[in-house]
N, C-alpha and C positions, 0 to 999 in steps of 0.2 A: 192652228186651225181653229176657226170659229165654230163653236158648238152649234149643232143643228137647232136646238131649242132656242138659243139666243138669237140665231139668224131669223127664225120664224117670228119671234117677238119684235125684232127690229122691222121685219117686213110688214107686219101687221100695223105698226104704228108710225112708220116713216112717211112723212109728207112727200119725200122724193118719189116714192112709189105711186103716188096718186096725182102727180102733177103732169102726167103725160097728156091729159085732156079730160073732158067730161065723160062720165061713165055711160055706157050703152048696154043693151041686152047682151049677155054672155053669148058669144058665137056670132053675133050680128055685125053687120058692116058699120063702120064709123067714117063719117065724111070729114070730120075736123079733128083737131087735137093731135097732130103728128108728134111723136115723142122727139125730144131734143137730140137723141142719138140712138143708134141701133147696134146690136151685136148679133152674130150668126149663131144659129143652133148648130152645135157640133156633135159629131158621133166620134166617141173616143173612149179610152179606158179611164176610169176614175179609181184612185186608190185612197182609201181613208187613212189619214195619218195625223199625228200630233207631235208636238215638241214640248218638253218640260225641263225645268231646271232640277238637277239631282245632286246628290252628295256621294262621292266615292268613299267607301270605307271597307269594313270587314264585317262578316256575319257572326251571328250567335254570341253576342256579348253576355258574359255571366261573371258572377263573383266566385272566387275560390276562398272558402272560409277555413280558418285554422282548425286543425283537428285536435290540438292540445295546447295547453297554456305554456308560456315560456318566452324566451327572448329570441327574436328573429335573428338568425346568424348567417343566412344566405338567401338571396333572391335572384332570379334570372334577370337578364338585361331586357329592358323594354324594347319591344319589336322582335325579340327572339322567338323561336318556335320550339315547343316541347312536345316530344312524341312518347309513345308507350314505353314504359320502363325507364324513362329519363327523369332526372331530379327536377322537381317542381319548386320546392323551397325547403328551407331548413329551420327548425326551432330547437334551440339548445343543442345545436350540432347534429341533430337527428334529421335525416333527409325524409321528405315525403315524396313518393314516386307516383308518376302518372300512370294510370291504367284506363282502359277504354270500357265505357259502360254508360247507359242512360240513367241508371239509378245512383243515389248517393252512397258513400261509405259512411255509415252512421253508427256502427258498433264494432266491437272487437270480435272477430270470427274465430271459432275454436271447434274442435271435433264435437259433433252432435248438433251443430247449428244447421238450420235449413232456411232457404229463401233465395230471392232473386239476386241479392248481393253475393251470395255464395257462388251461384252459377256464373255471375260476371267475373269474379275472381278466378274461378277455375278455368274459364275460357281464355283469360289472359295468360295464366300460367302455361296452358297447353300451347298457345301461340308462341310463347317464349321458349318452348322446348322442355318445360318441367312437367313431365307426363307421369304415367303410372296410376292414374285414376280415371274414372268416367266423368266428364264434365256434366254435372247436373246440379240440382239445388241442395245437395247434402254434403256437408263438410265432414269428411271421414278422416281416419288416421292416415290414409294414403294421401289425402289433400294436405294434411299437416306435414307429411314427409316432403312433399313437393315444395311447400312454403319454406321449409328449412333449407332446402337446396337453393331456392331463390334468395333467401336471406344471406346465405353464405356467399353468394356471388356479389353481394353488396357490402360484405364485411360487417354485417349486422348480427346482433344476437340471435341465435337460432332457437326461437321459442316455439315455432310451429303455429303460432297465432298471429293475426294481422288485423289492424284497426285503422281508424281515421288518422292516427299519429304516424302511420306508415304509408297509406295509399289515399289518393284522391281520384275519383272517377270522372271522366269526361267522355262524351260520345265519340270524340276523335282527337287528333292532335290539336293543340291550342297555340295561339299566338299571344304573347304577353302584351296586353294593352297598357296597363299601368300597375305600379306597385303601391299597395295600400298600407302595408306595414314595412317600413324601411328597416334595414339592418340596424340592430341595436334597440329597436322598439319592441314593446311587449305585444305578444300575440295572445289572443283570447279565443277559446273555443266558440265558434259561431260568428266571430268577427272576421271581416274580409282581410285577406293577406294580399291577394292579387285580383286584378280584373283581367279576364282573358276574352279573346274572340276566337272564332274559327280562323283558319289560315287563308281562306279564299277571299278574294276581293269581290265586293258586291256594290251595287248602287241602290240607294233609296230615293224615291221621289214622290211627289203628290200629283194627283190628277183630279180634275173636276169631275163630279159624279155624272155630269151630262156627257162626259166622254166615256161612259161605262162600257160602251161597245168595244173599246180598246183595252179596258182594264180586265183582261182575262189572262189567266196563267197560260203560258205558251206563246203569247204574242211576241213576235220577233222585234228586236230593237237594234239600233246601233248607238253607241255612246261616244260622244266627242270628248276626248280626254284632254287634260290641261297641257300636254306636250304637243298638241296639234294633231295627234293620231286619233284613230277611231277603232273601236272594238265591237264585235258582234256579240249578242247575247239574247236572252229572252226573259219575259216576266216569269219569275218563279213563285211569287206569292202576292196576294192581293188582300189588303186589310178588310176586315169585316165591319168596320165602324167608320161612318162618315162624320167628319168634324171640320170646323173652320180651319182654313189653311194658315200658314205662317205669315202671310202678307196681311197687315192690318187694314189695307185698303180693299181687300177682297174677302167678303164674308161668305162667299159661296162654299157649300160643303165639298170637302175633298176626301179622297181615299189615299192611303199610303201603299205604294207598290215597291216590290223588291226585284231587282234585276240580277240574274246570274250570268256570268260571261261564258261563252263557248270555250274559251281558252284562258282561264283565270291566271295561269302561271305567266302569261305574257303581259299581264297588266301590272305595271309598277307605279312609281310615283309616291306622292305624299300619303301618309296614313289616312288623311281626310282631305278632300279637295272638291271644289265645285265642278260639275260636268253638265253636259246637255244630253238629254235622252231623246232619241228620235224613234217614235213608235210607228210601225207599219201595220195597218189593220186589213180590212177586207179589200178585195179588188173586184170591181164591177166592170166587166169587159164589154166593149162595143155598145155603149149606152148613149142616148141623146142627153145633152146637157147644155145649160145656159149659165151666164154669170148670175151669181146670187142676187145682185141688185136689179135683175130683170123681173123678179117676182112682184106680182101685183096682188094686194089684199083685196079680194072681191067683196062687194057689199053683202052678198048672201052667205058669206063664209067660204073658207078655203082660199086657194091661191090660183092665180092665172098668169097669163102673159099677154102682152099686146103684140100681135103679129102684124107686121107691116108688109103689105103686098100692093104693088101698083099704085102707090101714093095713097092707099087707104089703110085704115087701122081697124082691127077687130080684136075683142077680148076673147081668149079661150081659157077654159078651166083646165088645169093640169094636175096630175098626181106627182108628188115629190118622192124622190128616192134618196140616194146618198148625197151628203154634203161633203165636198172635198176640193182642195186646191182652189178655193174661191168660186167654185161652181156647184151646181145642184143638178142631180139627175132628174129628168122630167119625162113624162109620158102622157099620152092622150091628146085631145084637141087637134088631131090631124097633123101633128108636128112632123116635119121632115128635116133631114140634114140640109143645111144651107139656108133655111128660112131666116128672115130677119125679125128680131124682137126688140121692143123698146127698152132702153135703159136711160137712167138719168144722165145728163151731160156732166162730164167730169171737168 
């Protein structure tokens, strides 16, 4: 879809729009200068839409850093999914287990400690069935007893304490995107061991800022997938910064948008692949519209149309509405459905 701002700029400067004949008074009769062709004023529905190239991938990419120094002795397979209480990686034969939480595991927790990380741990233990305490931000002896039971289930030393060498937090299950420290390589605290993503498929794409009316969270889309099928979804997030796009020939500012699928489990294919995103914006029902190239830049400013009736031509000033499907919504000037307006000859 051509952006409305760009269409107006073209309309204002295009010679084609001023070659219908010599200008007269707006609304007055014209006896000469019949346009080379005409098009009908139509009453119809107009739907704002756009199409953009996107990339199919996964959401929430992040690094998993080692919690202790040593030799990496096991890593998961790239593309696999790791869930709560499953092994994430091993250092010196000691497994690090995945637990759910938005904050990091940054210290060794023991009785007497308090904080958000304590609450995250306790809620995970409770979800796994290791109860006997109240999930809160205080690490008590009851918490330590639950930790010992959890450690026993993994044949680990029952210390009642737990730290970054034992657990890594993530907001949800993760998909292994890449291995940063292969088996046999040294792991260092703070250095990446794995790169993970969320397990759901998403699409990212860029949209010109002039299309901002479509760049709204919740906008419905369909995505044309590499296998020829399509999947429904909606815009889940819109970037807050506009910057030049990836195309070196196009310096117009762009915003980056993310699409979430209605049924992400049904979307397969390559880890990353090019796709086409079809956005559906507003619907204006039962409006008068004309082809965009019928617009005439009026000498006094604004836009008009050349109405052709009975072999005579008159200029009428109109108000513009939605641009969509190669047409523009128009009102004013006494326009009615079926009237003929001038257009450049194609």
